[in-house]
C-alpha positions in Angstrom: -5.5 -5.5 8.7 -5.9 -1.6 8.0 -9.5 -0.7 8.2 -9.4 3.1 7.3 -11.8 4.2 4.5 -9.2 5.7 2.2 -5.3 5.3 2.1 -3.3 7.8 0.3 -0.2 7.3 -1.4 1.8 9.5 1.3 0.2 7.3 3.9 1.9 3.9 3.2 5.3 3.0 4.4 6.8 -0.3 4.1 7.7 -2.2 7.1 9.8 -5.7 7.4 7.1 -8.7 8.7 10.1 -11.3 9.2 11.5 -11.8 6.0 8.6 -10.0 3.8 8.1 -6.4 3.3 4.5 -5.2 4.2 3.0 -2.0 3.3 1.2 -0.2 6.1 -0.9 2.6 6.9 1.4 5.1 8.6 -1.8 6.6 10.6 -3.0 3.2 12.1 -0.2 1.2 12.0 -2.0 -2.1 10.6 -1.0 -3.7 7.2 -3.1 -3.1 4.3 -5.7 -5.6 3.1 -5.6 -6.8 -0.3 -8.0 -4.5 -1.7 -6.0 -1.6 -0.4 -2.7 -3.2 -1.5 -4.0 -3.5 -5.1 -5.3 0.0 -5.2 -2.0 1.4 -3.9 0.1 -0.5 -6.4 -2.0 1.0 -9.2 -1.5 4.3 -7.9 2.0 4.3 -7.7 2.6 2.9 -11.1 0.4 5.7 -12.3 2.5 8.3 -10.2 5.7 6.7 -11.9 4.3 7.0 -15.2 4.9 3.0 -15.9 2.4 0.9 -17.5 0.7 -1.8 -15.9 1.5 -5.1 -15.7 -1.2 -7.8 -16.3 
C-alpha cells in the first residue's frame, strides 16, 4: 500500500493486477489505499466537471 502523504491527480497511473485495474502511485509504485483512492476519484470527477454519484 502507498503511504505517501499527498497523492496528486497527475501522479496516479493504472496497472493491471490479474483482471483488476488498480490505481497506483507513480513515485513509489504501490497501489493506493482506500482513503487515497476515494480522494483521487473525487478529484478526477471534479476535474472532468461531472456530478458525483452517491
